[in-house]
Biopython code that builds the backbone (N, CA, C, O; Angstrom):
import numpy as np
from Bio.PDB.StructureBuilder import StructureBuilder

atoms = [
    (1, "MET", "N", (9.304, -10.665, 67.203)),
    (1, "MET", "CA", (8.446, -11.586, 66.513)),
    (1, "MET", "C", (7.134, -10.920, 66.117)),
    (1, "MET", "O", (6.578, -11.196, 65.055)),
    (2, "LYS", "N", (6.656, -10.050, 66.979)),
    (2, "LYS", "CA", (5.420, -9.334, 66.720)),
    (2, "LYS", "C", (5.559, -8.453, 65.473)),
    (2, "LYS", "O", (4.636, -8.359, 64.664)),
    (3, "ILE", "N", (6.709, -7.819, 65.329)),
    (3, "ILE", "CA", (6.958, -6.938, 64.177)),
    (3, "ILE", "C", (6.976, -7.757, 62.889)),
    (3, "ILE", "O", (6.434, -7.320, 61.873)),
    (4, "LEU", "N", (7.582, -8.920, 62.918)),
    (4, "LEU", "CA", (7.632, -9.796, 61.750)),
    (4, "LEU", "C", (6.226, -10.183, 61.306)),
    (4, "LEU", "O", (5.943, -10.226, 60.109)),
    (5, "GLY", "N", (5.354, -10.463, 62.252)),
    (5, "GLY", "CA", (3.968, -10.810, 61.944)),
    (5, "GLY", "C", (3.231, -9.649, 61.294)),
    (5, "GLY", "O", (2.468, -9.843, 60.348)),
    (6, "VAL", "N", (3.458, -8.441, 61.802)),
    (6, "VAL", "CA", (2.826, -7.248, 61.233)),
    (6, "VAL", "C", (3.332, -7.013, 59.816)),
    (6, "VAL", "O", (2.543, -6.737, 58.913)),
    (7, "LEU", "N", (4.650, -7.121, 59.617)),
    (7, "LEU", "CA", (5.226, -6.925, 58.288)),
    (7, "LEU", "C", (4.698, -7.957, 57.298)),
    (7, "LEU", "O", (4.395, -7.621, 56.153)),
    (8, "CYS", "N", (4.587, -9.194, 57.726)),
    (8, "CYS", "CA", (4.032, -10.239, 56.850)),
    (8, "CYS", "C", (2.584, -9.947, 56.486)),
    (8, "CYS", "O", (2.173, -10.144, 55.343)),
    (9, "SER", "N", (1.820, -9.480, 57.451)),
    (9, "SER", "CA", (0.420, -9.138, 57.191)),
    (9, "SER", "C", (0.311, -7.997, 56.189)),
    (9, "SER", "O", (-0.523, -8.039, 55.285)),
    (10, "ILE", "N", (1.139, -6.995, 56.344)),
    (10, "ILE", "CA", (1.138, -5.862, 55.416)),
    (10, "ILE", "C", (1.535, -6.331, 54.017)),
    (10, "ILE", "O", (0.922, -5.933, 53.026)),
    (11, "ALA", "N", (2.554, -7.170, 53.941)),
    (11, "ALA", "CA", (3.000, -7.688, 52.645)),
    (11, "ALA", "C", (1.872, -8.454, 51.953)),
    (11, "ALA", "O", (1.645, -8.281, 50.755)),
    (12, "VAL", "N", (1.170, -9.299, 52.705)),
    (12, "VAL", "CA", (0.065, -10.063, 52.127)),
    (12, "VAL", "C", (-1.034, -9.130, 51.634)),
    (12, "VAL", "O", (-1.570, -9.324, 50.544)),
    (13, "LEU", "N", (-1.369, -8.127, 52.424)),
    (13, "LEU", "CA", (-2.404, -7.174, 52.018)),
    (13, "LEU", "C", (-1.996, -6.425, 50.753)),
    (13, "LEU", "O", (-2.806, -6.242, 49.844)),
    (14, "LEU", "N", (-0.755, -6.000, 50.700)),
    (14, "LEU", "CA", (-0.283, -5.279, 49.523)),
    (14, "LEU", "C", (-0.279, -6.164, 48.289)),
    (14, "LEU", "O", (-0.713, -5.737, 47.220)),
    (15, "LEU", "N", (0.193, -7.362, 48.421)),
    (15, "LEU", "CA", (0.284, -8.263, 47.275)),
    (15, "LEU", "C", (-1.074, -8.720, 46.771)),
    (15, "LEU", "O", (-1.247, -8.918, 45.569)),
    (16, "THR", "N", (-2.019, -8.887, 47.646)),
    (16, "THR", "CA", (-3.340, -9.351, 47.217)),
    (16, "THR", "C", (-4.297, -8.213, 46.948)),
    (16, "THR", "O", (-5.314, -8.411, 46.284)),
    (17, "GLY", "N", (-4.002, -7.028, 47.446)),
    (17, "GLY", "CA", (-4.924, -5.914, 47.304)),
    (17, "GLY", "C", (-4.673, -5.027, 46.106)),
    (17, "GLY", "O", (-5.563, -4.279, 45.700)),
    (18, "ILE", "N", (-3.486, -5.088, 45.530)),
    (18, "ILE", "CA", (-3.173, -4.217, 44.400)),
    (18, "ILE", "C", (-3.710, -4.854, 43.136)),
    (18, "ILE", "O", (-3.422, -6.012, 42.832)),
    (19, "ARG", "N", (-4.484, -4.090, 42.415)),
    (19, "ARG", "CA", (-5.059, -4.574, 41.160)),
    (19, "ARG", "C", (-4.821, -3.556, 40.072)),
    (19, "ARG", "O", (-4.676, -2.363, 40.338)),
    (20, "CYS", "N", (-4.781, -4.029, 38.862)),
    (20, "CYS", "CA", (-4.729, -3.117, 37.723)),
    (20, "CYS", "C", (-6.035, -2.341, 37.689)),
    (20, "CYS", "O", (-7.034, -2.784, 38.255)),
    (21, "THR", "N", (-6.036, -1.194, 37.034)),
    (21, "THR", "CA", (-7.258, -0.412, 36.948)),
    (21, "THR", "C", (-8.257, -1.054, 36.002)),
    (21, "THR", "O", (-9.426, -0.670, 35.972)),
    (22, "SER", "N", (-7.798, -2.036, 35.224)),
    (22, "SER", "CA", (-8.690, -2.717, 34.304)),
    (22, "SER", "C", (-8.368, -4.204, 34.290)),
    (22, "SER", "O", (-7.199, -4.590, 34.275)),
    (23, "ASP", "N", (-9.390, -5.028, 34.295)),
    (23, "ASP", "CA", (-9.185, -6.461, 34.182)),
    (23, "ASP", "C", (-9.064, -6.871, 32.716)),
    (23, "ASP", "O", (-8.701, -8.008, 32.416)),
    (24, "ASN", "N", (-9.364, -5.959, 31.814)),
    (24, "ASN", "CA", (-9.276, -6.215, 30.395)),
    (24, "ASN", "C", (-7.863, -5.876, 29.924)),
    (24, "ASN", "O", (-7.474, -4.708, 29.910)),
    (25, "GLU", "N", (-7.101, -6.892, 29.541)),
    (25, "GLU", "CA", (-5.706, -6.687, 29.174)),
    (25, "GLU", "C", (-5.563, -5.734, 27.993)),
    (25, "GLU", "O", (-4.664, -4.892, 27.991)),
    (26, "LYS", "N", (-6.428, -5.848, 26.991)),
    (26, "LYS", "CA", (-6.341, -4.954, 25.836)),
    (26, "LYS", "C", (-6.572, -3.511, 26.249)),
    (26, "LYS", "O", (-5.866, -2.607, 25.800)),
    (27, "GLU", "N", (-7.561, -3.299, 27.102)),
    (27, "GLU", "CA", (-7.852, -1.946, 27.572)),
    (27, "GLU", "C", (-6.703, -1.410, 28.418)),
    (27, "GLU", "O", (-6.333, -0.242, 28.302)),
    (28, "TYR", "N", (-6.142, -2.261, 29.266)),
    (28, "TYR", "CA", (-5.080, -1.826, 30.166)),
    (28, "TYR", "C", (-3.818, -1.450, 29.405)),
    (28, "TYR", "O", (-3.234, -0.393, 29.646)),
    (29, "TYR", "N", (-3.399, -2.309, 28.490)),
    (29, "TYR", "CA", (-2.161, -2.043, 27.767)),
    (29, "TYR", "C", (-2.377, -1.183, 26.537)),
    (29, "TYR", "O", (-1.428, -0.564, 26.054)),
    (30, "GLY", "N", (-3.570, -1.125, 26.023)),
    (30, "GLY", "CA", (-3.890, -0.290, 24.881)),
    (30, "GLY", "C", (-3.171, -0.744, 23.618)),
    (30, "GLY", "O", (-2.061, -1.273, 23.677)),
    (31, "GLY", "N", (-3.813, -0.532, 22.480)),
    (31, "GLY", "CA", (-3.173, -0.785, 21.214)),
    (31, "GLY", "C", (-3.027, -2.245, 20.816)),
    (31, "GLY", "O", (-2.636, -2.526, 19.683)),
    (32, "LEU", "N", (-3.327, -3.178, 21.702)),
    (32, "LEU", "CA", (-3.149, -4.575, 21.362)),
    (32, "LEU", "C", (-4.139, -5.029, 20.296)),
    (32, "LEU", "O", (-3.885, -6.018, 19.609)),
    (33, "ASP", "N", (-5.236, -4.344, 20.145)),
    (33, "ASP", "CA", (-6.222, -4.728, 19.156)),
    (33, "ASP", "C", (-6.230, -3.775, 17.967)),
    (33, "ASP", "O", (-7.241, -3.671, 17.274)),
    (34, "CYS", "N", (-5.144, -3.090, 17.722)),
    (34, "CYS", "CA", (-5.045, -2.130, 16.626)),
    (34, "CYS", "C", (-4.689, -2.872, 15.337)),
    (34, "CYS", "O", (-3.526, -3.201, 15.105)),
    (35, "ASP", "N", (-5.686, -3.131, 14.511)),
    (35, "ASP", "CA", (-5.491, -3.873, 13.274)),
    (35, "ASP", "C", (-5.018, -2.929, 12.175)),
    (35, "ASP", "O", (-5.775, -2.077, 11.708)),
    (36, "THR", "N", (-3.774, -3.083, 11.770)),
    (36, "THR", "CA", (-3.234, -2.267, 10.681)),
    (36, "THR", "C", (-3.119, -3.073, 9.393)),
    (36, "THR", "O", (-2.583, -2.582, 8.400)),
    (37, "LEU", "N", (-3.618, -4.304, 9.403)),
    (37, "LEU", "CA", (-3.553, -5.135, 8.202)),
    (37, "LEU", "C", (-4.753, -4.902, 7.291)),
    (37, "LEU", "O", (-4.622, -4.929, 6.067)),
    (38, "GLN", "N", (-5.897, -4.679, 7.872)),
    (38, "GLN", "CA", (-7.129, -4.504, 7.106)),
    (38, "GLN", "C", (-7.520, -3.028, 7.069)),
    (38, "GLN", "O", (-8.572, -2.648, 7.584)),
    (39, "VAL", "N", (-6.683, -2.208, 6.465)),
    (39, "VAL", "CA", (-6.916, -0.765, 6.444)),
    (39, "VAL", "C", (-7.288, -0.346, 5.031)),
    (39, "VAL", "O", (-6.529, -0.560, 4.085)),
    (40, "SER", "N", (-8.458, 0.251, 4.902)),
    (40, "SER", "CA", (-8.877, 0.779, 3.601)),
    (40, "SER", "C", (-9.235, 2.255, 3.766)),
    (40, "SER", "O", (-9.553, 2.717, 4.862)),
    (41, "TYR", "N", (-9.177, 2.970, 2.664)),
    (41, "TYR", "CA", (-9.514, 4.396, 2.722)),
    (41, "TYR", "C", (-10.956, 4.595, 3.169)),
    (41, "TYR", "O", (-11.222, 5.362, 4.095)),
    (42, "SER", "N", (-11.886, 3.906, 2.513)),
    (42, "SER", "CA", (-13.309, 4.167, 2.779)),
    (42, "SER", "C", (-13.765, 3.697, 4.154)),
    (42, "SER", "O", (-14.595, 4.353, 4.783)),
    (43, "GLN", "N", (-13.235, 2.570, 4.632)),
    (43, "GLN", "CA", (-13.706, 2.000, 5.893)),
    (43, "GLN", "C", (-12.948, 2.486, 7.125)),
    (43, "GLN", "O", (-13.500, 2.481, 8.225)),
    (44, "VAL", "N", (-11.690, 2.907, 6.960)),
    (44, "VAL", "CA", (-10.866, 3.245, 8.118)),
    (44, "VAL", "C", (-10.327, 4.672, 8.069)),
    (44, "VAL", "O", (-10.528, 5.448, 9.003)),
    (45, "ILE", "N", (-9.646, 5.013, 6.980)),
    (45, "ILE", "CA", (-8.944, 6.297, 6.908)),
    (45, "ILE", "C", (-9.921, 7.471, 6.841)),
    (45, "ILE", "O", (-9.797, 8.428, 7.605)),
    (46, "ASP", "N", (-10.879, 7.398, 5.939)),
    (46, "ASP", "CA", (-11.838, 8.504, 5.808)),
    (46, "ASP", "C", (-12.572, 8.781, 7.120)),
    (46, "ASP", "O", (-12.711, 9.947, 7.487)),
    (47, "PRO", "N", (-13.053, 7.758, 7.848)),
    (47, "PRO", "CA", (-13.691, 8.049, 9.149)),
    (47, "PRO", "C", (-12.741, 8.695, 10.166)),
    (47, "PRO", "O", (-13.163, 9.562, 10.932)),
    (48, "ILE", "N", (-11.466, 8.287, 10.185)),
    (48, "ILE", "CA", (-10.504, 8.918, 11.097)),
    (48, "ILE", "C", (-10.340, 10.389, 10.747)),
    (48, "ILE", "O", (-10.363, 11.251, 11.625)),
    (49, "LEU", "N", (-10.174, 10.672, 9.454)),
    (49, "LEU", "CA", (-10.006, 12.061, 9.022)),
    (49, "LEU", "C", (-11.270, 12.866, 9.276)),
    (49, "LEU", "O", (-11.202, 14.032, 9.665)),
    (50, "ASP", "N", (-12.417, 12.250, 9.058)),
    (50, "ASP", "CA", (-13.687, 12.940, 9.295)),
    (50, "ASP", "C", (-13.842, 13.333, 10.765)),
    (50, "ASP", "O", (-14.275, 14.445, 11.070)),
    (51, "ARG", "N", (-13.492, 12.425, 11.670)),
    (51, "ARG", "CA", (-13.608, 12.699, 13.109)),
    (51, "ARG", "C", (-12.590, 13.722, 13.607)),
    (51, "ARG", "O", (-12.891, 14.502, 14.510)),
    (52, "ASN", "N", (-11.401, 13.727, 13.033)),
    (52, "ASN", "CA", (-10.309, 14.491, 13.620)),
    (52, "ASN", "C", (-9.812, 15.679, 12.806)),
    (52, "ASN", "O", (-9.128, 16.549, 13.346)),
    (53, "CYS", "N", (-10.139, 15.733, 11.525)),
    (53, "CYS", "CA", (-9.501, 16.726, 10.655)),
    (53, "CYS", "C", (-10.471, 17.607, 9.863)),
    (53, "CYS", "O", (-10.211, 18.792, 9.657)),
    (54, "ASN", "N", (-11.576, 17.032, 9.427)),
    (54, "ASN", "CA", (-12.431, 17.726, 8.466)),
    (54, "ASN", "C", (-13.163, 18.940, 9.018)),
    (54, "ASN", "O", (-13.706, 19.728, 8.244)),
    (55, "ALA", "N", (-13.191, 19.108, 10.316)),
    (55, "ALA", "CA", (-13.822, 20.318, 10.864)),
    (55, "ALA", "C", (-13.043, 21.569, 10.437)),
    (55, "ALA", "O", (-13.614, 22.654, 10.323)),
    (56, "CYS", "N", (-11.748, 21.411, 10.204)),
    (56, "CYS", "CA", (-10.911, 22.539, 9.775)),
    (56, "CYS", "C", (-10.449, 22.416, 8.333)),
    (56, "CYS", "O", (-10.277, 23.425, 7.649)),
    (57, "HIS", "N", (-10.247, 21.192, 7.865)),
    (57, "HIS", "CA", (-9.653, 20.974, 6.541)),
    (57, "HIS", "C", (-10.713, 20.594, 5.512)),
    (57, "HIS", "O", (-10.882, 19.422, 5.175)),
    (58, "PHE", "N", (-11.425, 21.612, 5.022)),
    (58, "PHE", "CA", (-12.432, 21.404, 3.994)),
    (58, "PHE", "C", (-12.296, 22.509, 2.963)),
    (58, "PHE", "O", (-11.691, 23.547, 3.231)),
    (59, "THR", "N", (-12.856, 22.288, 1.788)),
    (59, "THR", "CA", (-12.785, 23.277, 0.719)),
    (59, "THR", "C", (-13.382, 24.581, 1.206)),
    (59, "THR", "O", (-14.503, 24.607, 1.715)),
    (60, "GLY", "N", (-12.645, 25.650, 1.052)),
    (60, "GLY", "CA", (-13.116, 26.960, 1.468)),
    (60, "GLY", "C", (-12.873, 27.258, 2.933)),
    (60, "GLY", "O", (-13.333, 28.283, 3.435)),
    (61, "SER", "N", (-12.156, 26.381, 3.637)),
    (61, "SER", "CA", (-11.889, 26.644, 5.044)),
    (61, "SER", "C", (-10.993, 27.858, 5.177)),
    (61, "SER", "O", (-10.191, 28.161, 4.294)),
    (62, "ASN", "N", (-11.141, 28.539, 6.286)),
    (62, "ASN", "CA", (-10.428, 29.789, 6.498)),
    (62, "ASN", "C", (-8.936, 29.579, 6.714)),
    (62, "ASN", "O", (-8.504, 29.237, 7.815)),
    (63, "GLY", "N", (-8.161, 29.782, 5.677)),
    (63, "GLY", "CA", (-6.723, 29.866, 5.823)),
    (63, "GLY", "C", (-5.932, 28.588, 5.907)),
    (63, "GLY", "O", (-4.703, 28.653, 5.896)),
    (64, "THR", "N", (-6.559, 27.417, 5.991)),
    (64, "THR", "CA", (-5.738, 26.217, 6.123)),
    (64, "THR", "C", (-5.090, 25.847, 4.795)),
    (64, "THR", "O", (-3.953, 25.375, 4.770)),
    (65, "GLY", "N", (-5.798, 26.057, 3.701)),
    (65, "GLY", "CA", (-5.250, 25.711, 2.394)),
    (65, "GLY", "C", (-5.135, 24.215, 2.153)),
    (65, "GLY", "O", (-4.628, 23.799, 1.112)),
    (66, "VAL", "N", (-5.587, 23.415, 3.077)),
    (66, "VAL", "CA", (-5.513, 21.962, 2.940)),
    (66, "VAL", "C", (-6.911, 21.385, 3.143)),
    (66, "VAL", "O", (-7.531, 21.556, 4.193)),
    (67, "SER", "N", (-7.382, 20.706, 2.116)),
    (67, "SER", "CA", (-8.670, 20.034, 2.216)),
    (67, "SER", "C", (-8.425, 18.535, 2.342)),
    (67, "SER", "O", (-7.581, 17.972, 1.646)),
    (68, "LEU", "N", (-9.164, 17.904, 3.228)),
    (68, "LEU", "CA", (-9.096, 16.455, 3.396)),
    (68, "LEU", "C", (-10.486, 15.841, 3.236)),
    (68, "LEU", "O", (-10.797, 14.808, 3.830)),
    (69, "GLU", "N", (-11.301, 16.488, 2.435)),
    (69, "GLU", "CA", (-12.698, 16.082, 2.262)),
    (69, "GLU", "C", (-12.889, 14.833, 1.430)),
    (69, "GLU", "O", (-13.839, 14.083, 1.654)),
    (70, "ASN", "N", (-12.009, 14.595, 0.479)),
    (70, "ASN", "CA", (-12.206, 13.458, -0.412)),
    (70, "ASN", "C", (-10.870, 12.802, -0.727)),
    (70, "ASN", "O", (-9.810, 13.332, -0.395)),
    (71, "TYR", "N", (-10.936, 11.652, -1.367)),
    (71, "TYR", "CA", (-9.731, 10.883, -1.631)),
    (71, "TYR", "C", (-8.695, 11.687, -2.413)),
    (71, "TYR", "O", (-7.517, 11.681, -2.054)),
    (72, "ALA", "N", (-9.109, 12.372, -3.467)),
    (72, "ALA", "CA", (-8.153, 13.116, -4.301)),
    (72, "ALA", "C", (-7.393, 14.152, -3.480)),
    (72, "ALA", "O", (-6.183, 14.310, -3.641)),
    (73, "ASP", "N", (-8.104, 14.861, -2.598)),
    (73, "ASP", "CA", (-7.452, 15.862, -1.746)),
    (73, "ASP", "C", (-6.492, 15.200, -0.753)),
    (73, "ASP", "O", (-5.382, 15.688, -0.540)),
    (74, "VAL", "N", (-6.916, 14.107, -0.158)),
    (74, "VAL", "CA", (-6.080, 13.399, 0.817)),
    (74, "VAL", "C", (-4.828, 12.866, 0.128)),
    (74, "VAL", "O", (-3.730, 12.959, 0.676)),
    (75, "LYS", "N", (-4.986, 12.314, -1.061)),
    (75, "LYS", "CA", (-3.855, 11.728, -1.792)),
    (75, "LYS", "C", (-2.792, 12.780, -2.082)),
    (75, "LYS", "O", (-1.601, 12.473, -2.028)),
    (76, "LYS", "N", (-3.186, 13.997, -2.385)),
    (76, "LYS", "CA", (-2.212, 15.077, -2.614)),
    (76, "LYS", "C", (-1.366, 15.315, -1.365)),
    (76, "LYS", "O", (-0.150, 15.487, -1.455)),
    (77, "VAL", "N", (-2.011, 15.323, -0.211)),
    (77, "VAL", "CA", (-1.313, 15.585, 1.052)),
    (77, "VAL", "C", (-0.456, 14.373, 1.447)),
    (77, "VAL", "O", (0.588, 14.528, 2.080)),
    (78, "VAL", "N", (-0.895, 13.188, 1.076)),
    (78, "VAL", "CA", (-0.094, 11.983, 1.311)),
    (78, "VAL", "C", (1.157, 12.040, 0.441)),
    (78, "VAL", "O", (2.267, 11.817, 0.925)),
    (79, "ASP", "N", (0.974, 12.342, -0.849)),
    (79, "ASP", "CA", (2.081, 12.311, -1.794)),
    (79, "ASP", "C", (3.169, 13.334, -1.487)),
    (79, "ASP", "O", (4.342, 13.097, -1.774)),
    (80, "ASN", "N", (2.784, 14.474, -0.904)),
    (80, "ASN", "CA", (3.819, 15.467, -0.585)),
    (80, "ASN", "C", (4.385, 15.277, 0.823)),
    (80, "ASN", "O", (5.222, 16.064, 1.265)),
    (81, "GLY", "N", (3.936, 14.244, 1.525)),
    (81, "GLY", "CA", (4.482, 13.905, 2.838)),
    (81, "GLY", "C", (3.919, 14.681, 4.004)),
    (81, "GLY", "O", (4.307, 14.461, 5.151)),
    (82, "ARG", "N", (2.997, 15.598, 3.714)),
    (82, "ARG", "CA", (2.481, 16.449, 4.782)),
    (82, "ARG", "C", (1.547, 15.725, 5.750)),
    (82, "ARG", "O", (1.488, 16.085, 6.926)),
    (83, "LEU", "N", (0.826, 14.724, 5.284)),
    (83, "LEU", "CA", (-0.130, 14.059, 6.176)),
    (83, "LEU", "C", (0.603, 13.349, 7.322)),
    (83, "LEU", "O", (0.338, 13.616, 8.494)),
    (84, "LEU", "N", (1.518, 12.453, 6.979)),
    (84, "LEU", "CA", (2.232, 11.736, 8.042)),
    (84, "LEU", "C", (3.103, 12.678, 8.867)),
    (84, "LEU", "O", (3.175, 12.538, 10.088)),
    (85, "GLY", "N", (3.756, 13.621, 8.226)),
    (85, "GLY", "CA", (4.593, 14.568, 8.964)),
    (85, "GLY", "C", (3.802, 15.340, 10.002)),
    (85, "GLY", "O", (4.272, 15.562, 11.118)),
    (86, "ALA", "N", (2.600, 15.747, 9.629)),
    (86, "ALA", "CA", (1.763, 16.541, 10.538)),
    (86, "ALA", "C", (1.193, 15.697, 11.681)),
    (86, "ALA", "O", (1.238, 16.116, 12.837)),
    (87, "ILE", "N", (0.659, 14.518, 11.369)),
    (87, "ILE", "CA", (0.016, 13.730, 12.432)),
    (87, "ILE", "C", (1.023, 13.075, 13.362)),
    (87, "ILE", "O", (0.700, 12.745, 14.503)),
    (88, "LYS", "N", (2.266, 12.885, 12.864)),
    (88, "LYS", "CA", (3.317, 12.307, 13.716)),
    (88, "LYS", "C", (4.137, 13.393, 14.412)),
    (88, "LYS", "O", (5.088, 13.100, 15.137)),
    (89, "HIS", "N", (3.757, 14.647, 14.181)),
    (89, "HIS", "CA", (4.411, 15.805, 14.804)),
    (89, "HIS", "C", (5.914, 15.818, 14.527)),
    (89, "HIS", "O", (6.724, 16.058, 15.423)),
    (90, "GLU", "N", (6.267, 15.555, 13.270)),
    (90, "GLU", "CA", (7.671, 15.559, 12.879)),
    (90, "GLU", "C", (8.170, 16.987, 12.706)),
    (90, "GLU", "O", (7.389, 17.880, 12.378)),
    (91, "PRO", "N", (9.462, 17.209, 12.924)),
    (91, "PRO", "CA", (10.026, 18.553, 12.745)),
    (91, "PRO", "C", (9.785, 19.056, 11.321)),
    (91, "PRO", "O", (9.889, 18.303, 10.352)),
    (92, "GLY", "N", (9.464, 20.337, 11.219)),
    (92, "GLY", "CA", (9.222, 20.956, 9.919)),
    (92, "GLY", "C", (7.775, 20.903, 9.460)),
    (92, "GLY", "O", (7.444, 21.439, 8.403)),
    (93, "PHE", "N", (6.912, 20.271, 10.234)),
    (93, "PHE", "CA", (5.500, 20.161, 9.889)),
    (93, "PHE", "C", (4.663, 20.764, 11.009)),
    (93, "PHE", "O", (5.013, 20.674, 12.185)),
    (94, "ALA", "N", (3.551, 21.380, 10.620)),
    (94, "ALA", "CA", (2.617, 21.888, 11.626)),
    (94, "ALA", "C", (1.941, 20.691, 12.283)),
    (94, "ALA", "O", (1.300, 19.899, 11.593)),
    (95, "PRO", "N", (2.070, 20.539, 13.607)),
    (95, "PRO", "CA", (1.475, 19.373, 14.278)),
    (95, "PRO", "C", (-0.050, 19.397, 14.200)),
    (95, "PRO", "O", (-0.690, 20.405, 14.500)),
    (96, "MET", "N", (-0.608, 18.275, 13.793)),
    (96, "MET", "CA", (-2.052, 18.142, 13.652)),
    (96, "MET", "C", (-2.520, 16.885, 14.367)),
    (96, "MET", "O", (-1.765, 15.922, 14.503)),
    (97, "PRO", "N", (-3.756, 16.897, 14.819)),
    (97, "PRO", "CA", (-4.698, 18.006, 14.803)),
    (97, "PRO", "C", (-4.249, 19.113, 15.751)),
    (97, "PRO", "O", (-3.624, 18.870, 16.784)),
    (98, "GLN", "N", (-4.585, 20.306, 15.368)),
    (98, "GLN", "CA", (-4.167, 21.464, 16.142)),
    (98, "GLN", "C", (-4.716, 21.368, 17.563)),
    (98, "GLN", "O", (-5.909, 21.146, 17.770)),
    (99, "GLY", "N", (-3.835, 21.537, 18.523)),
    (99, "GLY", "CA", (-4.243, 21.495, 19.925)),
    (99, "GLY", "C", (-4.475, 20.097, 20.467)),
    (99, "GLY", "O", (-5.059, 19.942, 21.539)),
    (100, "GLY", "N", (-4.026, 19.069, 19.743)),
    (100, "GLY", "CA", (-4.238, 17.709, 20.228)),
    (100, "GLY", "C", (-3.390, 16.708, 19.486)),
    (100, "GLY", "O", (-2.518, 17.066, 18.693)),
    (101, "ASP", "N", (-3.656, 15.464, 19.753)),
    (101, "ASP", "CA", (-2.936, 14.360, 19.119)),
    (101, "ASP", "C", (-3.941, 13.327, 18.652)),
    (101, "ASP", "O", (-4.998, 13.145, 19.256)),
    (102, "LEU", "N", (-3.594, 12.653, 17.566)),
    (102, "LEU", "CA", (-4.335, 11.455, 17.207)),
    (102, "LEU", "C", (-3.845, 10.330, 18.108)),
    (102, "LEU", "O", (-2.691, 10.338, 18.537)),
    (103, "ASP", "N", (-4.699, 9.376, 18.393)),
    (103, "ASP", "CA", (-4.254, 8.235, 19.181)),
    (103, "ASP", "C", (-3.275, 7.402, 18.352)),
    (103, "ASP", "O", (-3.293, 7.446, 17.122)),
    (104, "ASP", "N", (-2.427, 6.648, 19.039)),
    (104, "ASP", "CA", (-1.382, 5.872, 18.377)),
    (104, "ASP", "C", (-1.939, 4.893, 17.355)),
    (104, "ASP", "O", (-1.332, 4.683, 16.305)),
    (105, "CYS", "N", (-3.073, 4.297, 17.646)),
    (105, "CYS", "CA", (-3.659, 3.335, 16.722)),
    (105, "CYS", "C", (-4.082, 4.016, 15.421)),
    (105, "CYS", "O", (-3.839, 3.479, 14.341)),
    (106, "SER", "N", (-4.703, 5.176, 15.506)),
    (106, "SER", "CA", (-5.108, 5.893, 14.292)),
    (106, "SER", "C", (-3.897, 6.268, 13.456)),
    (106, "SER", "O", (-3.928, 6.152, 12.231)),
    (107, "ILE", "N", (-2.836, 6.714, 14.103)),
    (107, "ILE", "CA", (-1.608, 7.055, 13.377)),
    (107, "ILE", "C", (-1.039, 5.805, 12.709)),
    (107, "ILE", "O", (-0.619, 5.860, 11.553)),
    (108, "SER", "N", (-1.021, 4.699, 13.413)),
    (108, "SER", "CA", (-0.506, 3.448, 12.848)),
    (108, "SER", "C", (-1.325, 3.001, 11.648)),
    (108, "SER", "O", (-0.769, 2.522, 10.660)),
    (109, "LYS", "N", (-2.634, 3.153, 11.726)),
    (109, "LYS", "CA", (-3.502, 2.776, 10.605)),
    (109, "LYS", "C", (-3.247, 3.662, 9.392)),
    (109, "LYS", "O", (-3.154, 3.165, 8.269)),
    (110, "ILE", "N", (-3.133, 4.962, 9.608)),
    (110, "ILE", "CA", (-2.864, 5.876, 8.498)),
    (110, "ILE", "C", (-1.505, 5.565, 7.893)),
    (110, "ILE", "O", (-1.365, 5.526, 6.671)),
    (111, "GLU", "N", (-0.508, 5.345, 8.732)),
    (111, "GLU", "CA", (0.832, 5.035, 8.232)),
    (111, "GLU", "C", (0.843, 3.733, 7.433)),
    (111, "GLU", "O", (1.498, 3.656, 6.394)),
    (112, "ALA", "N", (0.136, 2.717, 7.899)),
    (112, "ALA", "CA", (0.059, 1.448, 7.176)),
    (112, "ALA", "C", (-0.597, 1.653, 5.811)),
    (112, "ALA", "O", (-0.146, 1.093, 4.812)),
    (113, "TRP", "N", (-1.645, 2.442, 5.771)),
    (113, "TRP", "CA", (-2.350, 2.720, 4.508)),
    (113, "TRP", "C", (-1.436, 3.477, 3.544)),
    (113, "TRP", "O", (-1.383, 3.154, 2.357)),
    (114, "VAL", "N", (-0.726, 4.471, 4.042)),
    (114, "VAL", "CA", (0.214, 5.223, 3.211)),
    (114, "VAL", "C", (1.303, 4.287, 2.675)),
    (114, "VAL", "O", (1.658, 4.350, 1.498)),
    (115, "ASN", "N", (1.823, 3.427, 3.540)),
    (115, "ASN", "CA", (2.886, 2.501, 3.128)),
    (115, "ASN", "C", (2.416, 1.491, 2.090)),
    (115, "ASN", "O", (3.231, 0.940, 1.350)),
    (116, "LYS", "N", (1.092, 1.240, 2.026)),
    (116, "LYS", "CA", (0.526, 0.371, 0.988)),
    (116, "LYS", "C", (0.329, 1.119, -0.326)),
    (116, "LYS", "O", (-0.147, 0.543, -1.304)),
    (117, "GLY", "N", (0.695, 2.404, -0.349)),
    (117, "GLY", "CA", (0.517, 3.213, -1.551)),
    (117, "GLY", "C", (-0.718, 4.080, -1.525)),
    (117, "GLY", "O", (-1.082, 4.673, -2.541)),
    (118, "ALA", "N", (-1.365, 4.163, -0.386)),
    (118, "ALA", "CA", (-2.575, 4.978, -0.189)),
    (118, "ALA", "C", (-3.637, 4.699, -1.255)),
    (118, "ALA", "O", (-4.071, 5.608, -1.962)),
    (119, "PRO", "N", (-4.051, 3.431, -1.362)),
    (119, "PRO", "CA", (-5.035, 3.093, -2.396)),
    (119, "PRO", "C", (-6.419, 3.662, -2.113)),
    (119, "PRO", "O", (-6.793, 3.875, -0.960)),
    (120, "ASN", "N", (-7.163, 3.901, -3.171)),
    (120, "ASN", "CA", (-8.542, 4.389, -3.056)),
    (120, "ASN", "C", (-9.457, 3.169, -2.981)),
    (120, "ASN", "O", (-10.113, 2.792, -3.952)),
    (121, "ASP", "N", (-9.475, 2.574, -1.802)),
    (121, "ASP", "CA", (-10.281, 1.360, -1.624)),
    (121, "ASP", "C", (-11.318, 1.525, -0.537)),
    (121, "ASP", "O", (-12.078, 0.596, -0.263)),
]
sb = StructureBuilder()
sb.init_structure("model")
sb.init_model(0)
sb.init_chain("A")
sb.init_seg("    ")
for serial, (resi, resn, name, xyz) in enumerate(atoms, 1):
    if name == "N":
        sb.init_residue(resn, " ", resi, " ")
    sb.init_atom(name, np.array(xyz, "f"), 0.0, 1.0, " ", f" {name:<3s}", serial, name[0])
structure = sb.get_structure()
């Protein structure tokens, strides 16, 4: 009987003591607040590319041959399929950003924008 009491106490402690690392459901599960409906080049895509790509992909950059500085340059890379292939690390494409990954939400936003025809908005 004593053992049963100890086991019950341990069970209660385990069940009431275990908590998620975050009380914020969006933070814990991630991606729940990733809005891919309101995606525009100027407000969403350009800032993502600026933060993650433009340090290497600019006019005159050493050896990359790909500029992502402005809409016209980005549209060329979208139209030939290299942008999505690279950021999604698909076979046959150089995975970008080099030495890292874009977060899933940024990839989803870029993909949604491309699927809308990559408008200059």
